[in-house]
C-alpha positions in Angstrom: -24.3 85.8 20.6 -20.7 86.3 19.6 -18.2 87.5 21.9 -14.3 87.7 22.0 -14.5 84.6 24.3 -16.6 82.4 21.5 -13.9 83.1 18.7 -11.6 80.0 17.9 -7.7 80.5 17.3 -8.2 80.6 13.9 -10.5 83.1 13.7 -8.5 85.4 16.1 -5.4 84.9 13.8 -7.6 85.7 10.6 -8.5 89.1 12.3 -5.0 89.9 13.5 -3.9 89.2 9.7 -6.9 91.1 8.0 -5.7 94.2 6.1 -6.1 97.4 8.2 -7.1 100.9 6.4 -9.7 102.3 4.5 -12.0 100.2 2.5 -10.4 99.5 -0.8 -11.8 100.9 -3.9 -13.4 104.0 -2.5 -11.9 107.6 -2.8 -9.8 108.9 0.0 -12.2 109.9 3.1 -15.2 108.3 1.7 -17.3 106.1 4.1 -19.0 103.1 2.7 -22.8 103.4 2.4 -23.0 99.3 2.6 -20.6 96.7 3.6 -21.2 93.4 1.5 -20.2 90.4 3.2 -19.6 86.9 1.0 -18.6 83.7 2.8 -16.7 81.8 0.3 -16.5 77.8 0.5 -15.3 75.7 -2.3 -17.1 77.7 -5.1 -14.3 79.5 -6.6 -15.7 80.3 -10.2 -19.4 81.3 -9.0 -17.8 83.2 -6.0 -15.9 85.2 -8.5 -18.9 86.0 -10.8 -20.7 87.1 -7.6 -18.0 89.6 -6.8 -17.6 90.7 -10.3 -21.4 91.3 -10.5 -21.6 93.3 -7.2 -18.9 95.6 -8.2 -20.2 96.2 -11.7 -23.7 96.6 -10.9 -23.3 99.0 -7.7 -22.7 102.8 -7.8 -23.2 103.5 -3.9 -19.8 103.6 -2.1 -19.4 100.0 -1.2 -17.0 98.0 0.9 -16.3 94.3 0.0 -15.6 91.9 2.6 -15.1 88.2 1.8 -14.3 85.5 4.3 -13.1 82.3 3.0 -14.1 79.2 5.0 -10.7 77.2 4.1 -11.7 76.3 0.8 -9.5 73.4 -0.9 -10.0 74.7 -4.4 -8.1 77.5 -4.5 -10.9 80.1 -3.9 -8.8 82.6 -1.4 -5.8 82.8 -3.6 -8.1 83.7 -6.7 -10.3 86.2 -4.9 -7.0 87.9 -3.8 -5.6 88.0 -7.2 -8.8 89.0 -9.0 -10.7 91.0 -6.6 -8.2 93.2 -5.1 -10.9 95.4 -4.0 -12.0 93.0 -1.7 -10.7 92.6 2.0 -10.0 89.3 2.1 -10.3 87.1 5.6 -8.6 83.5 5.4 -9.9 80.8 7.8 -7.8 77.7 8.3 -11.2 75.9 9.2 -14.7 75.9 8.2 -16.4 77.7 10.9 -19.9 77.5 9.1 -21.8 80.2 7.3 -23.2 82.2 10.6 -19.9 82.4 12.4 -18.1 83.5 9.0 -20.5 86.4 8.6 -20.1 87.5 12.2 -16.5 87.3 11.7 -16.6 89.4 8.5 -19.2 92.0 10.1 -16.6 92.8 12.9 -14.4 94.5 10.0 -17.3 96.1 8.4 -17.6 100.1 8.2 -20.5 100.7 6.2 -24.0 101.9 7.7 -25.7 98.8 6.1 -24.5 95.1 5.9 -25.5 93.0 3.2 -25.2 89.4 3.2 -24.8 88.0 -0.3 -24.3 84.3 -0.9 -21.4 83.3 -3.3 -23.8 81.6 -5.4 -25.4 84.4 -6.7 -25.4 87.3 -9.6 -26.5 90.8 -8.8 -28.4 92.1 -11.6 -29.8 95.6 -12.6 -28.3 97.6 -9.8 -30.1 95.3 -7.2 -27.8 96.5 -4.1 -28.6 100.1 -5.0 -32.2 99.4 -5.4 -32.2 97.5 -2.2 -30.4 100.4 -0.2 -33.2 103.0 -1.8 -36.1 100.5 -0.6 -34.3 100.4 3.0 -34.4 104.3 3.1 -38.0 104.5 1.9 -39.0 101.7 4.5 -37.0 102.2 7.4 -39.6 100.7 9.8 -38.7 97.2 8.3 -35.3 97.0 9.7 -34.6 94.2 7.5 -34.9 94.0 3.9 -34.7 91.6 0.9 -35.4 91.5 -3.0 -36.3 88.9 -5.3 -34.5 85.9 -6.2 -34.4 84.2 -9.7 -33.0 80.9 -10.9 -30.0 80.9 -13.5 -32.9 80.8 -16.1 -34.4 83.7 -14.8 -37.5 82.2 -13.7 -39.0 82.9 -10.0 -36.8 81.2 -7.0 -39.3 81.3 -4.3 -37.1 80.7 -1.5 -36.0 84.6 -0.9 -38.5 84.8 2.1 -40.6 82.5 4.3 -43.3 82.5 6.8 -42.1 81.5 10.3 -43.0 77.8 11.3 -46.0 76.7 12.9 -48.1 73.6 13.9 -50.0 74.2 10.6 -47.4 74.4 8.2 -45.4 71.8 9.7 -48.4 69.3 9.4 -48.8 70.4 5.6 -45.0 69.8 5.2 -45.0 66.6 7.0 -48.0 65.0 5.2 -47.0 66.4 1.9 -49.9 68.8 1.2 -47.5 71.7 0.6 -45.7 69.5 -2.0 -49.1 68.7 -3.5 -50.6 72.1 -3.4 -47.5 74.4 -3.9 -49.8 77.3 -5.2 -52.1 77.2 -2.1 -51.5 80.2 0.4 -53.0 78.0 2.9 -51.5 74.4 2.2 -48.2 75.9 1.5 -48.2 78.9 3.7 -44.5 78.7 4.7 -43.6 79.3 1.4 -46.4 82.0 0.8 -47.9 79.8 -2.0 -49.5 81.6 -5.0 -47.5 84.8 -4.2 -45.2 85.5 -7.2 -43.0 87.6 -5.3 -43.9 90.4 -7.5 -45.3 92.9 -5.3 -43.9 94.3 -2.1 -44.9 92.9 1.1 -43.8 92.5 4.9 -42.6 88.9 5.6 -41.6 86.9 8.5 -38.2 85.8 7.5 -35.8 86.7 4.6 -33.2 84.4 3.4 -29.4 85.1 4.1 -28.5 85.0 0.3 -29.6 88.6 0.0 -30.3 90.3 3.3 -29.8 93.7 4.1 -29.6 95.2 7.5 -28.4 98.3 9.5 -25.1 97.6 10.9 -26.2 99.1 14.2 -29.4 96.9 14.4 -26.9 93.8 13.5 -24.7 94.4 16.6 -27.8 95.2 18.7 -29.1 91.7 18.0 -25.5 90.2 18.6 -25.4 88.9 14.8 -26.0 85.4 13.9 -26.5 82.9 16.7 -23.2 81.1 16.5 -24.7 77.7 17.3 -26.3 77.4 13.7 -23.5 76.1 11.4 -25.5 76.3 8.2 -29.3 76.9 7.8 -31.4 78.7 10.0 -29.5 81.5 11.0 -31.3 84.0 9.3 -34.6 82.8 10.7 -33.5 83.0 14.3 -32.3 86.4 13.3 -35.3 87.8 11.9 -37.5 86.4 14.5 -35.2 87.9 17.1 -35.7 91.0 15.2 -39.5 90.7 14.9 -39.4 90.4 19.0 -37.7 93.9 19.0 -40.3 95.4 16.5 -38.7 95.1 13.1 -40.9 94.1 10.4 -38.8 92.3 7.5 -40.0 93.5 4.1 -39.2 92.5 0.4 -39.1 94.2 -2.8 -39.4 92.8 -6.3 -37.4 95.6 -7.8 -34.1 94.2 -6.4 -33.3 91.1 -8.2 -30.7 88.7 -8.1 -29.9 85.3 -9.5 -29.6 82.6 -6.6 -28.5 79.0 -7.8 -28.6 77.5 -4.3 -26.8 74.8 -2.5 -23.7 75.2 -4.6 -21.4 74.3 -1.7 -23.2 71.1 -0.9 -23.4 68.3 -3.5 -24.9 65.5 -1.6 -28.7 65.7 -1.2 -29.1 63.7 1.8 -26.2 65.5 3.8 -27.6 68.6 2.9 -31.2 67.8 4.4 -29.5 66.3 7.4 -27.9 69.8 8.1 -31.5 71.5 7.2 -33.1 69.5 9.7 -30.8 69.8 12.4 -31.1 73.6 11.8 -35.0 73.4 11.8 -35.0 71.4 14.8 -32.8 73.9 16.8 -35.4 76.9 15.5 -38.4 74.6 17.1 -36.4 74.4 20.3 -35.7 78.1 20.2 -38.7 79.6 19.0 -41.8 77.2 19.7 -43.7 77.7 23.3 -42.8 74.7 25.5 -46.4 73.8 25.7 -46.5 73.0 21.7 -42.9 72.3 21.2 -43.3 68.6 21.4 -45.8 68.1 19.0 -43.9 70.5 16.6 -40.9 68.2 16.9 -43.3 65.1 16.5 -44.5 66.7 13.4 -41.3 67.4 11.8 -40.0 63.9 12.7 -42.8 62.5 10.5 -41.7 64.3 7.5 -38.8 62.0 6.5 -40.6 58.9 7.8 -43.8 59.8 5.7 -41.5 60.2 2.6 -39.8 56.9 3.2 -43.0 55.0 3.4 -44.6 56.7 0.4 -41.6 56.3 -1.7 -41.2 52.9 -0.8 -44.7 51.9 -2.1 -44.1 53.9 -5.4 -40.6 52.4 -6.0 -42.2 49.0 -6.0 -45.3 49.9 -8.1 -43.5 52.1 -10.5 -39.6 51.6 -10.1 -37.4 54.2 -11.7 -33.7 55.4 -11.1 -34.8 58.8 -9.8 -37.5 57.1 -7.0 -34.6 54.7 -6.1 -32.2 57.7 -5.5 -34.9 59.7 -3.6 -35.9 56.8 -1.5 -31.9 56.2 -0.6 -31.7 59.9 0.4 -34.8 60.0 2.6 -33.8 56.7 4.3 -30.1 58.2 5.0 -32.3 61.1 6.3 -34.4 59.2 8.6 -31.4 56.8 9.8 -29.7 60.1 10.9 -32.5 61.2 13.0 -30.4 60.2 16.0 -28.2 63.3 15.0 -30.8 66.0 13.4 -33.4 65.4 16.4 -30.8 67.1 18.8 -30.5 70.3 17.0 -27.0 72.1 17.2 -24.9 71.9 20.3 -23.9 75.3 21.5 -20.9 76.6 19.6 
């Protein structure tokens, strides 16, 4: 977990220069009900849109903290200029999503922490609604809402079931892709559930995740070894081990575009695979860990073999691109099969 010894020189410098004093935009003496944490990385315009929507759609006393991961597109200057309510922490290097959230949380003063991705839009008082849901369901201890794509259709990535040998088998063999609506063959994504009912889940995605700050601190925040992806899964599984039962509601809705800060698909998949391998190493029993890693390693290999056949039988630019991406992922297996090195 994060400690003073884990912090880089740039993180220490960023905290030393972070603004002091009460949260901006609140009446004198008011305490924030929630601290909204946003980590920005080369997504200036959509980050600004996310921040504007959070401010416009939230009536609860709110503190807004933005950690900029050394963006090269002028994000930090634009946020400082256009969103003066935000407490901005500028970093000289990209330290990843998990560590940046840990850094921002050290400055937080709200009773609750809300992790909000920069590629989101808050809809219809979603933060207020999620706070009300947390107060109505305190036993969950971690709460999430419904996510939509930009066209307002359902984005089913708001929550997941924990990895198991069964859902790894279904993912690796392609069964989950062939039968996405099956709750059995696509169990990792709760196949067939339209996210239109309240439900307890294993993992809530970090794009819109609410947690009491005291519980976050008790858990030690995100495990800093996870650079990007997987950190919320690790957090939720550690929370469940302490009795939490994460829960989602369809009443709190946001738009989540997804993947805006990573444009190269192969690179994104390699990061995702590295995180999943690390999750297997940390959360699978030793007796089944080797089998889980074997099933997981079969995933890109099977894709390469299947796409090679399809590309010969029915060639197309889309298939050629998909094959090239999966080949790049498979060729990088020496990297992602190691998982993450300690931060």
